[in-house]
C-alpha positions as CSV (number, residue, x, y, z in Angstrom):
1,M,106.3,84.3,74.2
2,T,108.4,81.6,75.8
3,T,111.9,82.1,77.2
4,A,113.3,79.8,74.5
5,E,111.6,81.8,71.8
6,L,113.1,85.0,73.2
7,L,116.6,83.5,73.3
8,Q,116.1,82.4,69.7
9,L,115.2,86.0,68.7
10,F,118.4,87.3,70.3
11,E,120.3,84.7,68.3
12,Q,118.5,85.6,65.1
13,G,119.1,89.3,65.6
14,R,122.8,88.6,66.4
15,R,122.5,90.4,69.7
16,R,124.2,89.2,72.9
17,C,122.2,88.4,76.0
18,H,122.8,86.9,79.4
19,L,120.4,84.6,81.3
20,V,120.1,85.0,85.1
21,G,118.4,82.0,86.8
22,S,116.8,79.6,84.4
23,E,114.5,79.5,81.4
24,S,111.7,78.5,83.7
25,A,112.3,81.2,86.3
26,G,114.8,83.9,85.4
27,V,115.7,87.1,83.7
28,V,117.1,87.5,80.2
29,V,119.4,90.6,80.0
30,G,119.7,92.2,76.6
31,L,123.3,93.1,76.6
32,D,123.0,94.6,73.1
33,L,119.4,95.8,73.7
34,E,119.8,98.8,76.1
35,G,120.5,96.3,79.0
36,R,116.8,95.6,79.1
37,L,115.5,92.9,81.5
38,F,112.9,90.3,80.4
39,T,111.5,88.4,83.3
40,A,110.2,84.8,82.8
41,L,108.2,82.5,85.0
42,H,107.1,79.0,84.1
43,G,109.0,79.5,80.9
44,D,106.7,82.3,79.8
45,V,108.1,85.8,79.3
46,L,106.0,88.2,81.4
47,N,107.2,91.5,80.0
48,R,106.3,93.0,76.6
49,V,108.6,91.9,73.8
50,N,108.9,93.8,70.5
51,P,110.6,91.4,68.1
52,E,111.2,94.2,65.6
53,A,113.6,95.8,68.1
54,L,115.7,92.7,68.3
55,L,115.9,92.3,64.5
56,G,116.0,95.9,63.4
57,T,118.0,99.1,63.9
58,C,116.9,102.3,65.6
59,T,117.4,105.6,63.7
60,R,116.8,109.2,64.4
61,Q,113.5,109.0,62.7
62,R,112.3,105.7,64.1
63,Y,112.8,104.3,67.6
64,L,112.2,100.6,68.1
65,N,111.1,100.2,71.7
66,P,112.3,96.8,72.9
67,G,109.9,96.2,75.8
68,G,111.2,94.5,79.0
69,D,112.4,96.6,81.9
70,G,114.8,99.4,80.9
71,L,117.1,101.9,82.6
72,W,116.9,105.5,81.2
73,P,118.2,108.8,82.3
74,A,115.8,111.3,83.7
75,P,114.5,113.9,83.0
76,E,113.1,113.1,79.6
77,G,112.3,116.6,78.5
78,S,113.0,120.3,79.6
79,R,116.1,122.3,79.0
80,V,118.2,119.7,80.9
81,G,116.5,116.6,79.6
82,Y,118.1,113.9,77.5
83,E,115.7,113.2,74.6
84,Y,116.0,116.7,72.9
85,S,119.7,117.2,72.1
86,T,118.7,117.6,68.4
87,G,115.6,119.8,69.2
88,A,113.2,116.9,68.5
89,W,112.4,113.8,70.6
90,R,114.8,110.9,70.2
91,V,116.3,108.2,72.4
92,P,120.0,109.0,72.8
93,P,122.1,106.8,70.4
94,G,124.5,106.2,73.3
95,L,121.7,104.3,75.0
96,S,120.0,102.6,72.1
97,S,123.3,101.4,70.8
98,A,124.9,100.6,74.2
99,R,126.8,97.4,74.6
100,F,126.6,96.1,78.2
101,E,129.1,93.7,79.6
102,V,128.6,91.2,82.5
103,T,131.0,92.2,85.2
104,A,129.9,89.7,87.8
105,S,127.5,86.7,87.8
106,G,126.2,83.8,89.8
107,P,123.3,81.3,89.5
108,T,120.7,83.9,90.5
109,S,122.6,87.2,90.2
110,A,124.5,89.4,87.8
111,V,126.0,92.8,87.4
112,V,126.0,94.5,83.9
113,R,127.6,97.7,83.0
114,A,128.0,100.0,79.9
115,E,129.6,103.4,79.4
116,I,127.0,105.7,77.8
117,D,127.6,109.3,76.8
118,L,124.6,111.6,77.1
119,I,123.9,115.1,75.7
120,N,121.2,117.2,77.3
121,A,119.0,119.7,75.5
122,Q,121.4,122.5,76.2
123,G,124.2,120.6,74.4
124,L,126.1,119.6,77.6
125,G,128.0,116.3,77.2
126,V,127.5,114.0,80.1
127,P,129.7,110.9,80.2
128,T,128.2,108.2,82.3
129,A,128.2,104.5,83.1
130,F,125.0,102.6,83.6
131,E,125.0,99.6,85.9
132,R,122.3,97.1,86.8
133,H,122.8,94.9,89.9
134,I,120.3,92.0,89.5
135,R,119.3,89.4,92.2
136,L,116.5,86.9,92.0
137,E,114.3,85.2,94.6
138,H,112.1,82.3,93.3
139,A,109.0,80.9,95.0
140,P,106.2,78.7,93.7
141,D,104.3,80.7,91.0
142,A,106.4,83.9,91.9
143,L,109.7,85.5,91.0
144,T,111.0,88.6,92.8
145,V,113.6,90.7,90.9
146,H,115.8,93.0,93.0
147,V,117.7,95.5,90.9
148,T,120.0,98.3,92.1
149,E,120.0,100.8,89.3
150,V,123.2,102.9,89.1
151,I,124.2,105.8,86.9
152,E,127.8,106.9,87.6
153,Y,128.9,110.3,86.5
154,L,132.2,110.0,84.7
155,G,132.8,113.7,83.9
156,A,135.9,115.6,84.9
157,G,134.0,118.7,86.2
158,A,131.4,119.3,88.8
159,H,128.0,120.8,87.9
160,P,125.1,122.1,90.0
161,R,121.7,120.6,89.6
162,E,120.5,123.6,87.7
163,T,123.0,122.8,84.9
164,L,123.2,119.0,85.1
165,L,120.1,117.2,86.3
166,L,120.3,113.4,86.2
167,A,118.5,110.5,87.9
168,P,118.1,106.8,87.2
169,W,114.6,105.9,85.8
170,T,113.4,102.4,85.3
171,L,110.5,101.6,83.0
172,C,108.9,98.1,83.2
173,Q,106.7,97.3,80.2
174,F,103.7,94.9,79.7
175,D,101.2,94.1,77.0
176,C,97.8,95.2,78.2
177,G,94.1,94.9,77.2
178,P,90.6,94.5,78.6
179,G,90.5,94.3,82.4
180,C,94.2,95.4,82.9
181,V,94.7,98.0,85.7
182,A,97.4,99.8,87.6
183,R,97.1,100.2,91.3
184,F,98.8,102.3,94.0
185,P,97.9,103.4,97.5
186,D,96.3,106.8,98.2
187,A,98.8,109.1,99.9
188,G,96.7,112.2,100.4
189,T,96.0,115.4,98.4
190,G,98.4,115.8,95.5
191,C,99.7,112.3,95.4
192,V,98.7,111.7,91.8
193,W,98.5,113.9,88.8
194,D,98.4,113.8,85.0
195,L,101.6,114.5,83.2
196,Y,99.9,115.1,79.8
197,D,96.3,114.3,78.7
198,P,93.6,114.1,81.4
199,S,92.7,110.6,82.7
200,A,90.2,111.4,85.5
201,D,87.6,109.3,83.7
202,R,89.9,106.2,83.8
203,R,90.9,106.2,87.4
204,H,89.3,106.2,90.8
205,C,90.1,105.7,94.5
206,Q,88.3,103.2,96.6
207,D,89.2,102.0,100.1
208,G,92.5,103.8,100.1
209,V,93.7,102.4,96.8
210,W,93.8,104.1,93.4
211,Q,93.0,102.1,90.3
212,A,93.7,103.2,86.7
213,Q,92.5,101.4,83.6
214,T,95.3,100.4,81.3
215,A,93.4,98.8,78.5
216,G,94.5,100.8,75.5
217,G,92.6,103.9,74.6
218,P,93.9,107.5,74.7
219,R,97.4,107.9,76.0
220,F,97.9,109.0,79.6
221,Q,100.7,109.1,82.1
222,L,100.4,109.6,85.9
223,G,103.0,111.1,88.2
224,L,103.0,109.7,91.7
225,S,104.5,111.7,94.6
226,P,107.3,110.4,96.9
227,A,104.6,109.7,99.5
228,V,103.3,106.8,97.4
229,G,104.7,103.5,98.6
230,Y,104.3,101.2,95.6
231,V,102.8,100.7,92.2
232,E,101.4,97.5,90.7
233,F,100.0,96.1,87.4
234,V,97.3,93.5,87.2
235,D,96.4,91.5,84.1
236,P,93.5,89.2,84.8
237,R,93.8,87.6,81.4
238,R,97.1,86.0,82.3
239,G,96.6,85.7,86.1
240,L,99.5,88.2,86.4
241,R,100.2,90.6,89.3
242,V,103.4,92.7,89.3
243,H,104.2,94.7,92.5
244,R,106.9,97.3,92.3
245,T,108.5,99.4,95.1
246,S,111.8,101.3,95.6
247,G,114.1,102.0,98.5
248,A,115.0,105.3,100.1
249,L,117.3,107.6,98.1
250,P,120.9,108.0,99.2
251,A,121.5,110.9,101.5
252,G,121.6,114.3,99.8
253,Q,119.6,113.2,96.7
254,A,116.1,114.3,95.8
255,Y,113.5,113.2,93.3
256,V,113.1,115.1,90.1
257,D,110.5,116.0,87.5
258,L,111.0,113.5,84.8
259,A,108.2,114.7,82.5
260,D,108.5,115.0,78.7
261,R,108.5,118.8,78.6
262,P,109.6,120.9,75.6
263,P,113.3,121.7,75.6
264,Q,112.7,125.4,76.3
265,H,110.9,124.6,79.5
266,E,112.3,124.3,83.1
267,P,112.0,121.0,84.9
268,D,109.7,122.6,87.4
269,G,107.0,120.0,87.9
270,P,106.4,118.1,91.1
271,P,109.1,115.4,92.0
272,I,108.1,111.9,90.9
273,R,108.9,108.6,92.6
274,F,106.6,106.3,90.5
275,S,104.8,106.7,87.3
276,V,102.1,104.8,85.3
277,Y,102.1,105.1,81.5
278,S,99.3,103.7,79.2
279,D,99.7,103.7,75.4
280,P,97.0,103.4,72.7
281,S,99.0,100.5,71.1
282,F,98.1,98.3,74.1
283,F,101.2,98.4,76.2
284,M,101.8,100.0,79.6
285,E,104.6,100.8,82.0
286,I,105.1,100.9,85.7
287,E,108.0,103.2,86.4
288,A,110.3,104.1,89.3
289,A,112.7,107.0,89.4
290,G,115.6,107.9,91.6
291,G,117.1,111.2,92.6
292,C,119.9,113.8,92.0
293,P,122.1,115.7,94.5
294,R,122.5,119.5,94.6
295,E,125.8,119.1,92.7
296,L,127.1,116.3,90.5
297,T,130.8,115.7,91.2
298,P,133.2,113.3,89.4
299,G,132.5,109.7,90.4
300,C,129.1,110.4,91.9
301,R,126.9,107.3,91.8
302,L,123.1,107.8,91.5
303,E,121.6,104.7,92.9
304,L,118.0,103.4,93.1
305,A,117.1,100.0,94.7
306,V,113.9,98.6,93.0
307,T,112.1,95.4,93.9
308,T,109.6,94.0,91.3
309,A,107.6,91.0,92.4
310,Y,105.9,88.9,89.7
311,A,103.2,86.5,90.7
312,R,100.9,84.2,88.6
313,E,97.6,83.0,90.0
314,G,97.0,79.4,89.4
315,G,100.5,78.8,88.0
316,Y,101.2,78.8,84.3
317,A,98.7,80.7,82.0
318,R,99.9,82.2,78.8
């Protein structure tokens, strides 16, 4: 899909968007689409795009996943997660219906913000504001997207981590198929594990680098420990390489277990810095997660600096 075609979809769906950079090398921010970021290089959108999400409406029974690069609250499941306030999995309507506004902008930068009320699986209301601070660096055949992800706690009362667990979690989506892989460095025993179904037959480590096949097939998701330094996606069909890393957490914050656990369960899995998700419907995600302090106090800002570098081998190739 070209950048022009994506912008036309936003117009057709009557959804606001904001272009950072240019149609040739830039990011389209879906202001009425969860604040999702769609990166384009040589006029070609590199992230997955789901046209149905731009033209349709999410309901409790049916979530239309937009693609792009989204900011979600972690954890997903457990008794303090945010996808089980009704007892069954759903994306919070406060997020899927959020209307972001541009609070600052320049030729290669922007800040967008939306107030989003969350409810965790225990029924605790969590008023927040989501911010995405975006800055671009363009080079021949490459575009680096720097985003500081922020979830600001707007509640009037303080809560310990055991009652209110919250962290920023950014999920960057791509179409995938034959030959597509995710890569990340080996960081010793326990640096990678399966969150759900086993994937041992689809990943291996060679010369200090893990490689996982993301070419459709059975669903799997990998958790990567805080010792892992980066994660990347390679699509040889498009000559595309996407390298993602994140900065150190603010003082006093620690990584969380973001897994999709039943709402009766504790969030007691290992802490996750990065994650790789592969879906049977031929899309995948490289994810980065932030942290949470021991106590959330009014005005607390949970920040995560993420750098995602997109590169095309040989220039334009759709």
